[in-house]
C-alpha positions in Angstrom: -8.4 -3.5 -1.5 -8.9 -6.4 -3.3 -8.2 -7.1 -6.9 -6.9 -3.9 -8.3 -9.2 -1.7 -9.9 -9.4 -1.4 -14.1 -9.9 2.4 -15.1 -10.4 3.6 -19.0 -9.5 6.9 -20.4 -10.9 7.7 -23.1 -8.9 9.1 -25.9 -9.8 12.1 -29.1 -8.5 13.7 -32.1 -7.0 16.7 -30.5 -6.8 15.8 -26.8 -4.4 17.6 -24.9 -1.3 15.3 -24.4 -1.6 17.1 -20.9 -5.0 16.2 -19.5 -4.8 12.0 -21.4 -1.1 12.0 -19.0 -2.9 12.8 -15.2 -5.0 10.1 -15.1 -2.0 7.5 -17.0 -0.5 9.4 -14.9 -2.1 9.1 -11.4 -3.4 6.4 -11.9 -1.2 4.1 -13.8 1.8 5.6 -12.8 3.1 5.7 -16.7 6.5 7.1 -16.4 7.4 6.9 -12.2 9.9 4.3 -11.8 9.5 5.8 -8.0 5.7 4.5 -7.6 4.2 1.5 -8.9 1.0 2.2 -10.7 -1.9 1.4 -8.2 -5.0 1.0 -11.1 -4.7 -1.0 -14.5 -5.0 1.9 -17.0 -6.3 0.9 -20.7 -6.1 4.2 -22.9 -9.7 3.7 -25.0 -10.9 5.6 -28.4 -14.4 5.5 -29.8 -12.4 4.9 -33.4 -9.0 2.9 -32.3 -5.8 4.1 -33.9 -3.5 7.2 -35.2 -5.3 10.2 -34.0 -3.4 13.8 -33.9 -3.0 15.8 -30.0 -3.3 19.5 -30.3 0.6 19.1 -29.9 1.5 18.6 -33.3 2.2 14.7 -33.0 0.6 11.8 -32.8 0.1 9.0 -30.9 -1.6 5.4 -31.0 -4.5 4.0 -29.5 -5.2 0.3 -29.4 -8.4 -0.9 -27.4 -12.3 0.2 -28.6 -15.2 2.1 -26.6 -15.5 -1.5 -25.0 -12.8 -1.3 -22.7 -15.2 1.1 -20.8 -17.4 -1.9 -20.4 -14.8 -3.9 -18.1 -14.5 -0.4 -16.6 -14.5 -0.2 -12.4 -13.9 4.1 -13.4 -14.2 5.6 -16.9 -11.8 9.0 -17.5 -13.0 11.2 -20.1 -10.3 14.6 -20.3 -10.7 17.9 -20.9 -13.3 18.2 -24.2 -12.8 20.0 -27.0 -14.7 22.8 -26.6 -17.5 23.6 -28.6 -17.7 19.8 -30.1 -20.6 17.6 -29.2 -20.3 14.3 -27.8 -21.0 11.0 -29.9 -23.5 9.1 -29.5 -22.3 5.8 -28.7 -19.6 7.9 -26.7 -23.2 9.0 -24.2 -24.4 5.6 -25.0 -21.1 3.7 -23.6 -21.2 6.2 -20.4 -24.2 5.2 -19.8 -24.1 2.0 -20.0 -20.7 2.6 -17.6 -22.8 3.6 -15.0 -26.0 2.0 -15.2 -23.3 -1.4 -14.2 -21.9 0.5 -11.0 -18.7 2.3 -13.2 -17.4 5.7 -11.7 -18.3 8.3 -14.2 -14.7 10.8 -14.1 -15.0 14.6 -16.2 -11.6 16.2 -15.5 -12.0 19.5 -16.4 -14.2 19.9 -20.3 -14.4 16.1 -19.6 -17.6 17.7 -17.9 -19.0 18.6 -20.7 -19.4 14.9 -21.7 -20.2 13.8 -18.5 -23.3 16.2 -18.4 -24.5 15.2 -22.0 -24.6 11.6 -21.0 -27.3 12.7 -18.2 -25.3 10.6 -15.5 -25.8 14.2 -13.4 -28.9 15.2 -13.6 -30.5 17.3 -11.0 -26.7 16.9 -9.2 -23.8 19.4 -9.0 -20.7 18.8 -11.6 -17.6 21.4 -11.8 -15.6 22.3 -14.5 -13.1 25.2 -15.6 -14.1 28.3 -13.8 -14.2 30.2 -17.8 -16.3 27.3 -19.3 -19.0 27.0 -16.0 -21.3 29.7 -17.9 -21.3 27.6 -21.5 -22.1 24.8 -19.6 -24.5 25.6 -16.9 -26.4 27.4 -20.5 -25.7 24.1 -22.6 -26.8 21.2 -19.8 -29.9 23.1 -17.4 -30.2 19.6 -16.4 -27.2 19.9 -14.1 -26.2 22.4 -11.3 -23.1 24.2 -12.1 -20.0 24.6 -9.7 -17.2 27.2 -10.8 -16.1 27.1 -6.9 -14.7 24.7 -6.3 -11.7 22.0 -7.2 -13.9 18.6 -7.5 -17.2 17.2 -7.2 -17.8 13.9 -5.8 -20.8 12.4 -5.5 -19.8 9.2 -5.3 -20.6 7.4 -8.8 -19.7 10.3 -10.3 -16.7 12.5 -9.7 -15.6 16.3 -11.7 -12.9 18.3 -12.0 -12.4 22.3 -12.3 -9.1 22.4 -14.9 -5.2 21.2 -15.4 -3.7 21.3 -12.4 -7.0 20.9 -10.4 -7.6 17.5 -12.8 -4.1 16.1 -10.7 -6.4 17.0 -7.0 -9.5 15.3 -8.7 -6.9 12.3 -9.3 -5.4 11.9 -6.7 -8.9 12.0 -3.9 -9.7 8.9 -5.8 -6.8 7.2 -4.6 -7.1 8.8 -1.7 -10.8 7.4 -1.3 -9.8 4.0 -2.9 -6.1 3.0 -1.5 -6.1 5.1 1.8 -3.8 8.9 2.6 -0.4 7.0 3.0 -0.5 6.0 -0.9 -1.9 8.6 -1.7 0.8 11.3 -0.1 3.5 8.8 -1.8 2.6 9.5 -5.2 2.2 13.2 -4.4 5.3 12.9 -3.4 5.9 11.4 -6.3 4.9 14.0 -8.4 6.3 16.8 -6.3 2.2 17.8 -5.9 1.2 19.2 -2.7 -0.4 15.8 -0.8 -4.7 17.4 -0.5 -5.9 19.9 -1.8 -9.6 19.3 -0.3 -12.7 19.9 -2.9 -14.2 22.5 -1.0 -10.8 25.1 -2.3 -11.7 27.9 -4.3 -10.3 27.6 -8.2 -9.0 31.1 -8.5 -6.4 31.7 -5.5 -3.6 33.5 -5.5 -1.0 31.4 -3.8 -2.1 28.2 -2.0 1.2 26.1 -1.6 2.6 26.6 1.7 6.2 29.1 2.3 7.1 30.6 5.1 9.3 33.5 4.1 9.7 36.5 6.2 6.5 38.7 4.0 4.3 35.3 4.4 2.4 35.7 7.8 -0.3 33.0 6.4 2.2 30.8 5.6 4.0 30.9 8.6 1.0 30.2 10.7 -0.1 27.4 8.2 3.7 25.8 9.1 3.0 27.4 12.9 -0.6 25.7 13.2 0.5 22.2 11.2 3.4 22.2 14.2 1.2 21.6 17.0 -1.7 20.3 15.9 -2.4 18.6 18.8 -2.0 22.0 21.0 -5.1 23.5 22.8 -5.0 27.3 20.3 -8.0 30.1 19.4 -8.0 31.9 15.8 -6.9 35.0 18.3 -3.6 33.2 19.0 -3.4 31.9 16.2 -3.7 35.5 14.6 -0.8 37.0 17.1 1.3 34.2 16.6 2.3 36.0 12.9 1.3 39.2 14.9 -1.9 40.0 13.0 -5.0 41.6 14.1 -8.5 38.4 13.9 -9.7 40.9 11.5 -6.7 40.4 9.3 -5.9 37.8 10.2 -8.9 36.3 9.0 -9.5 37.8 6.3 -5.7 37.3 4.5 -6.4 33.5 5.0 -9.6 33.1 3.4 -8.2 35.3 0.2 -4.8 32.4 0.7 -6.8 29.5 0.8 -10.6 30.2 0.2 -11.7 28.7 3.5 -12.0 30.3 6.7 -9.0 28.9 9.1 -11.1 27.5 11.6 -12.0 24.6 8.6 -8.8 24.2 7.0 -8.1 24.0 11.1 -10.0 21.1 10.9 -9.3 19.5 7.2 -5.7 19.7 8.7 -6.9 18.1 11.6 -9.2 14.9 9.7 -5.8 14.6 7.5 -3.7 13.7 10.7 -6.3 11.6 12.5 -6.7 9.4 9.0 -2.8 8.6 8.3 -2.4 7.9 12.2 -5.4 5.5 12.0 -3.6 4.4 8.3 0.3 3.7 9.6 -0.3 3.3 13.5 -1.5 1.1 16.5 -2.5 4.2 18.8 -6.3 3.8 20.6 -9.2 6.3 18.8 -8.4 7.8 21.7 -4.5 8.3 21.6 -5.5 9.9 17.9 -7.2 12.4 18.8 -5.4 13.5 21.4 -2.3 13.7 19.0 -4.8 15.0 15.6 -6.0 17.9 18.2 -9.9 16.8 18.3 -9.3 16.2 22.0 -12.2 13.8 22.5 -12.4 10.6 20.3 -16.2 11.8 20.3 -15.3 14.3 18.4 -12.9 12.7 16.3 -15.8 10.5 15.5 -18.6 13.6 14.7 -16.0 15.5 12.4 -14.4 12.3 10.8 -18.2 10.5 9.9 -19.1 14.5 8.3 -15.5 14.7 6.2 -15.1 11.3 5.1 -18.9 9.4 5.6 -17.4 6.7 7.7 -16.7 6.0 11.6 -12.4 6.3 12.2 -13.1 2.3 13.6 -13.9 1.5 9.9 -11.4 3.4 7.9 -8.8 1.7 10.0 -10.3 -1.7 9.1 -10.0 -0.6 5.4 -6.7 1.1 4.8 -4.7 -0.1 7.6 -1.0 -0.5 6.1 -0.6 -4.0 5.0 -4.0 -5.3 5.4 -4.9 -7.7 3.4 
């Protein structure tokens, strides 16, 4: 990117250290020796100084809410259940949004986003256990309890705990590309990418290859040959399941259909090839399993909102 983006992360008395560490870790690289932070991160508070956390120890915060006035990304970690945000905080969030900053609510941080009004009339996500309470208290927003995160462009909200990591990694992918995000995920020992539309509550989202895990083996089988021409029947047969059983168990495992999951993998493969190679778009389409450049361009734009050529120009490794 042309300059390092500035991130302001809110801290408050009683905050969960885990929820505070997620954006400082992903955006700032705090505590990671193998990866440099890609953003300039400032932790701020309404009343700077020493404050207790929910873990029984105190932290010290130097910056006040004025840090949000200079930020490109304003992050509200998981908020205190049942507590109303102050008018000063809400005014600061509104002002940051009005001047073009992206506003991010992680887990219960979505309660602050909703209260500020910056997402009125649109969808937001939060932890499934708090979704009904948020919907009842903030009828101006459409609350999703069935996805990991929701990106509206100017407002980004996520479900709880681990989904906050997924959401922050999604932002890194958006700003810096798939290769940078994958390197960061590797340093964090996280799955490189879970789409925002993936269900929040699923039994086992991580692919395994054990003998008693046919869906995990099917995922690995497909990923090993994304360029191959196979249909659902072939895919199911590769793990000795009927099409109907395979489709049902795949959705139970991933929260999505086999067809959509495969399309996601192919778009991600194309994304990485565009960023890290000089292969023409036609060859990228072939290697990623789209068959034609026309099909690649259609699905790439539908998912990412840009053409393959525009994505390559923005995120080529080594680009200025």
